[in-house]
C-alpha positions in Angstrom: 221.2 70.2 98.3 224.8 69.1 98.9 226.0 68.0 102.2 229.4 68.9 103.2 231.5 66.5 105.3 234.5 67.3 107.3 237.5 65.0 107.3 239.9 65.3 110.2 243.3 63.8 109.8 246.3 64.1 112.1 249.7 62.8 111.1 252.1 62.3 113.9 255.8 61.6 113.0 254.7 59.8 109.8 252.1 57.5 111.3 248.6 58.4 110.2 245.5 58.1 112.4 242.3 59.2 110.8 238.6 60.1 111.5 239.1 61.9 114.8 241.4 59.5 116.6 244.8 61.0 117.3 247.8 60.8 119.6 250.1 63.5 120.8 253.5 64.0 119.3 256.6 63.2 121.4 257.3 66.2 123.7 260.9 67.4 123.7 262.1 69.9 126.3 263.3 73.3 125.2 266.9 74.0 124.7 267.9 76.7 127.3 269.4 79.9 126.0 268.5 79.0 122.4 266.5 81.1 120.0 263.0 79.9 119.1 263.0 76.7 117.0 260.2 75.2 115.0 259.7 71.4 115.1 256.9 70.0 112.8 255.9 66.3 112.7 255.1 66.6 109.0 254.7 69.3 106.3 252.3 67.4 104.1 249.2 65.2 104.4 247.6 63.1 101.7 243.9 62.7 102.3 243.3 60.3 99.4 240.2 60.6 97.2 237.4 62.9 98.3 234.1 63.9 96.7 233.8 67.4 95.2 232.3 69.8 97.6 233.8 68.2 100.7 235.4 70.4 103.3 238.8 69.2 104.5 240.6 70.0 107.7 244.2 68.8 108.4 245.9 69.2 111.7 249.6 69.7 112.0 251.3 69.5 115.4 254.0 72.1 116.0 256.4 72.5 118.9 258.8 75.2 120.0 262.0 73.4 121.0 263.9 76.7 121.5 264.4 78.6 124.7 262.5 81.8 123.7 258.9 82.5 122.6 258.0 81.4 119.1 255.6 83.5 117.0 253.9 81.8 114.0 251.7 83.8 111.5 249.7 82.4 108.6 250.5 84.5 105.5 248.5 82.8 102.8 246.3 79.8 102.0 242.8 78.9 103.0 241.7 80.4 106.3 239.3 78.8 108.8 237.7 81.4 111.1 240.5 83.9 110.8 242.4 86.1 108.3 245.9 86.9 107.4 245.8 89.9 109.8 245.0 87.7 112.8 247.3 87.8 115.8 250.2 85.3 115.5 250.1 82.0 117.4 252.5 82.2 120.3 254.3 79.1 121.6 256.3 79.2 124.9 259.5 77.2 125.1 258.6 73.5 124.9 254.9 74.1 124.1 253.1 72.0 121.6 250.1 73.3 119.6 248.2 72.4 116.4 248.0 74.3 113.2 244.8 73.8 111.2 244.7 73.9 107.4 241.3 74.1 105.8 240.5 73.3 102.2 237.2 73.6 100.3 236.9 71.3 97.3 233.8 72.6 95.5 235.9 74.3 92.7 238.5 71.5 92.4 238.8 68.3 90.5 241.5 65.7 89.9 244.8 65.7 91.8 244.9 68.9 93.9 247.3 70.4 96.4 246.1 73.0 98.9 248.9 75.0 100.6 249.1 77.4 103.6 252.2 79.5 104.1 253.6 80.6 107.5 256.3 82.9 108.8 258.0 82.7 112.2 260.6 84.4 114.3 262.8 81.3 114.4 266.1 82.0 112.7 266.6 78.4 111.5 263.1 78.3 109.9 261.7 81.8 109.2 259.2 80.4 106.6 257.4 77.1 106.0 254.5 75.7 104.1 251.9 73.1 105.0 250.2 71.1 102.2 247.1 68.9 101.8 247.2 66.6 98.8 244.0 65.0 97.6 242.3 63.7 94.5 238.9 65.4 94.1 236.3 63.2 92.4 233.6 65.0 90.5 230.0 63.8 91.0 228.5 62.0 88.0 226.3 64.1 85.7 222.7 64.4 86.8 221.4 62.3 83.8 223.6 59.4 85.0 222.3 59.7 88.5 218.7 59.5 87.3 219.5 56.5 85.1 221.2 54.7 88.0 218.3 55.6 90.3 215.6 54.4 87.9 217.4 51.1 87.3 217.6 50.3 91.0 214.4 51.9 92.4 211.3 49.9 92.9 208.1 51.8 92.0 205.0 50.6 93.7 201.6 51.8 92.6 198.2 51.3 94.1 195.5 49.6 91.9 193.2 51.9 90.0 189.8 52.3 91.5 187.1 50.6 89.4 184.4 52.7 88.1 
């Protein structure tokens, strides 16, 4: 039975902090009387090499630096607990939230890119895509696993009873 691990990565303004430790992005005040405006710390995260079958979750901070409500809707890509018909994410002026991009690696191998596409009501950025880059490592064939195990395992037997 395979176990699935979950990697959490949060990139903030180009500095990576991994494995559940994260800091908040700088908070900028909204521009009064301006239309909604998207500010993203990054559009892409490289999660390095992962084992096939691992579940990945990348978090992307997003802020509305405009003076009106920002609506963000996920159009395509892997969905975690929601669907494309879900209600849009609403950010008030100045508000910071986090977009989650989920990727399942069981059907992938080698260099892989997972992408989620979004639309917004921001005139300057009506569409954007968030990407997870990774190299998916296939597990060794079962025969190699058995050979490796038999070379390293100690087998202890109890003495045969005398008759």
